[in-house]
MIVEXVO-800989 format. One line per 3 residues: number of its first residue (from 0); their letters; for each residue x, y, z of C-alpha. Coordinates in nm, 2 decimals. Example, Ala and Ser with C-alpha at 12.3 -4.5 7.8 and 13.67 -1.06 7.14 Angstrom:
BEGIN
0) AS) 1.23,-0.45,0.78 | 1.37,-0.11,0.71
//
This chain:
BEGIN
0) MLL) 0.00,0.00,0.00 | 0.14,0.34,-0.10 | 0.03,0.69,0.00
3) TVN) 0.12,0.97,-0.24 | 0.09,1.34,-0.14 | 0.14,1.65,-0.36
6) TGK) 0.24,1.92,-0.12 | 0.46,2.23,-0.10 | 0.61,2.30,0.24
9) SIV) 0.66,2.67,0.16 | 0.30,2.70,0.06 | 0.18,2.54,0.38
12) RAM) 0.40,2.77,0.59 | 0.28,3.08,0.41 | -0.08,2.97,0.45
15) AIT) -0.03,2.93,0.83 | 0.14,3.27,0.86 | -0.14,3.44,0.66
18) VLK) -0.41,3.29,0.88 | -0.24,3.30,1.22 | -0.16,3.67,1.20
21) EKG) -0.53,3.74,1.23 | -0.55,3.57,1.57 | -0.71,3.80,1.82
24) RKY) -0.84,4.05,1.57 | -1.20,4.18,1.57 | -1.40,4.28,1.26
27) VGL) -1.67,4.54,1.32 | -1.97,4.50,1.09 | -2.04,4.25,0.81
30) PEF) -1.87,4.47,0.53 | -1.54,4.46,0.71 | -1.56,4.09,0.79
33) ARV) -1.66,4.01,0.42 | -1.36,4.22,0.29 | -1.10,4.06,0.51
36) SGE) -1.23,3.71,0.47 | -1.26,3.76,0.09 | -0.89,3.87,0.07
39) LVA) -0.78,3.57,0.27 | -0.99,3.32,0.07 | -0.83,3.47,-0.25
42) DLQ) -0.48,3.46,-0.10 | -0.52,3.10,0.02 | -0.67,2.99,-0.32
45) LEQ) -0.96,2.81,-0.15 | -1.15,2.76,-0.48 | -1.36,2.47,-0.59
48) QRG) -1.23,2.35,-0.93 | -1.51,2.31,-1.18 | -1.75,2.39,-0.90
51) TVT) -2.06,2.61,-0.87 | -2.00,2.77,-0.52 | -1.89,3.13,-0.48
54) SVP) -1.51,3.15,-0.48 | -1.49,3.47,-0.27 | -1.76,3.51,-0.01
57) DER) -1.96,3.83,-0.02 | -2.20,3.97,0.24 | -2.49,3.77,0.10
60) TIR) -2.30,3.45,0.11 | -2.19,3.51,0.47 | -2.55,3.58,0.57
63) YYL) -2.64,3.24,0.42 | -2.36,3.07,0.62 | -2.49,3.23,0.94
66) AEG) -2.85,3.12,0.86 | -2.72,2.76,0.79 | -2.52,2.75,1.11
69) LIQ) -2.19,2.72,0.93 | -2.07,3.04,1.10 | -2.15,3.11,1.46
72) TPE) -2.37,3.43,1.51 | -2.15,3.70,1.68 | -2.27,3.79,2.03
75) EKQ) -2.06,4.11,2.06 | -2.20,4.44,1.92 | -2.07,4.79,1.86
78) GTA) -2.38,5.00,1.83 | -2.59,4.81,1.58 | -2.29,4.64,1.41
81) SVF) -2.20,4.28,1.48 | -1.84,4.22,1.59 | -1.69,3.91,1.42
84) SYL) -1.40,3.73,1.58 | -1.11,3.52,1.48 | -1.32,3.21,1.55
87) NLL) -1.58,3.33,1.29 | -1.30,3.39,1.04 | -1.17,3.03,1.10
90) QLL) -1.52,2.90,1.05 | -1.56,3.07,0.72 | -1.22,2.97,0.59
93) TVK) -1.28,2.61,0.69 | -1.62,2.61,0.51 | -1.45,2.74,0.19
96) KLQ) -1.17,2.48,0.22 | -1.42,2.19,0.27 | -1.64,2.33,-0.02
99) AEH) -1.33,2.32,-0.24 | -1.30,1.95,-0.15 | -1.66,1.90,-0.27
102) LPI) -1.81,1.82,0.07 | -2.18,1.88,0.10 | -2.32,2.15,0.33
105) RKI) -2.46,1.89,0.58 | -2.11,1.73,0.63 | -1.94,2.07,0.65
108) REL) -2.18,2.17,0.93 | -2.10,1.85,1.12 | -1.72,1.92,1.09
111) VAG) -1.73,2.29,1.18 | -2.01,2.33,1.44 | -1.89,2.36,1.79
114) KSE) -1.52,2.34,1.71 | -1.26,2.55,1.90 | -1.00,2.78,1.74
117) PEL) -0.72,2.51,1.76 | -0.96,2.24,1.62 | -1.05,2.47,1.32
120) ETL) -0.68,2.56,1.27 | -0.61,2.18,1.24 | -0.90,2.13,1.00
123) LGV) -0.78,2.42,0.79 | -0.42,2.28,0.79 | -0.24,2.57,0.96
126) RGP) -0.19,2.38,1.29 | -0.04,2.04,1.35 | -0.29,1.78,1.46
129) SGK) -0.29,1.67,1.83 | -0.30,1.32,1.96 | -0.67,1.34,1.99
132) KTE) -0.86,1.16,1.71 | -1.02,1.41,1.48 | -1.29,1.37,1.22
135) AKQ) -1.03,1.36,0.95 | -0.85,1.07,1.12 | -1.18,0.89,1.17
138) YLE) -1.25,0.93,0.80 | -0.92,0.79,0.70 | -0.96,0.51,0.95
141) SLL) -1.30,0.42,0.80 | -1.13,0.39,0.46 | -0.86,0.16,0.60
144) APA) -1.09,-0.06,0.81 | -1.21,-0.39,0.65 | -1.56,-0.38,0.52
147) PST) -1.81,-0.57,0.74 | -1.92,-0.90,0.61 | -2.30,-0.94,0.55
150) TPK) -2.28,-1.32,0.51 | -2.15,-1.59,0.74 | -1.79,-1.70,0.68
153) LAA) -1.75,-2.06,0.56 | -1.44,-2.26,0.61 | -1.29,-2.32,0.26
156) APP) -0.96,-2.39,0.11 | -0.78,-2.08,-0.02 | -0.81,-2.04,-0.40
159) PQQ) -0.51,-2.14,-0.61 | -0.27,-1.85,-0.67 | -0.20,-1.74,-1.02
162) LDA) 0.18,-1.74,-1.03 | 0.21,-1.58,-1.37 | -0.03,-1.29,-1.29
165) SPS) 0.13,-0.96,-1.19 | -0.05,-0.76,-0.92 | -0.23,-0.44,-1.02
168) WQR) -0.28,-0.12,-0.84 | -0.60,0.07,-0.76 | -0.59,0.45,-0.69
171) VEI) -0.84,0.59,-0.44 | -0.85,0.97,-0.40 | -0.91,1.06,-0.03
174) EPG) -0.90,1.44,-0.09 | -0.74,1.66,-0.35 | -0.37,1.61,-0.34
177) LEL) -0.39,1.29,-0.14 | -0.43,0.94,-0.30 | -0.43,0.59,-0.15
180) HVR) -0.27,0.33,-0.38 | -0.38,-0.03,-0.30 | -0.22,-0.33,-0.46
183) SDY) -0.46,-0.60,-0.57 | -0.31,-0.87,-0.35 | -0.33,-0.64,-0.04
186) SPP) -0.54,-0.77,0.25 | -0.68,-0.50,0.50 | -0.60,-0.55,0.87
189) ATT) -0.83,-0.81,1.04 | -0.85,-0.64,1.38 | -0.92,-0.29,1.51
192) GKT) -0.58,-0.27,1.68 | -0.39,-0.35,1.36 | -0.61,-0.10,1.17
195) RSL) -0.53,0.17,1.43 | -0.16,0.09,1.41 | -0.17,0.12,1.03
198) LER) -0.35,0.45,1.05 | -0.10,0.60,1.30 | 0.19,0.50,1.06
201) AIH) 0.01,0.68,0.78 | -0.05,0.99,0.98 | 0.31,0.99,1.10
204) RLR) 0.43,0.98,0.74 | 0.20,1.27,0.65 | 0.33,1.48,0.94
207) RLR) 0.69,1.43,0.83 | 0.61,1.57,0.49 | 0.51,1.90,0.66
210) D) 0.82,1.93,0.88
//
């Protein structure tokens, strides 16, 4: 089994710097929040290729995200203007990133709702993941886990091996830039423990690419 990743370390670092410099900032009013978030979305190139969603969020799009629960409604006010926070910014950027990966609104809401700033930074890719299992790790683990059998297993002799047949490879795209290559003669782990061990090795390899 082979994991191939297309990544640029300098791009990842630049993305982290661009986002993290906004930590602690406040954005008074929807126009200012839309302007800053639009500039960041454009800088980070969070665009859905061959998609139909808005590339740069405008005020109308942000109001839709608020109504759908994708962005938390700000509680702070200055006069009649809502004061948006760094958390709101992370929520919007994460929504755009997941839209670029063609996730449906329902799934995006599940991934973003109730997340803290560090958790959103991890989803966005500007913060290294902690030891805690995240939705992304759970998703990858579900891909690596053996499919449950719907029929009882019967004891049978193993089929004869074809000695002259060369194994083939199957490509499975996990997300844009990340592919899972599986050889035809590969057998998934039979136990949860072995599956978790395999997952941790894969995550470790991915982390090393970002160092």
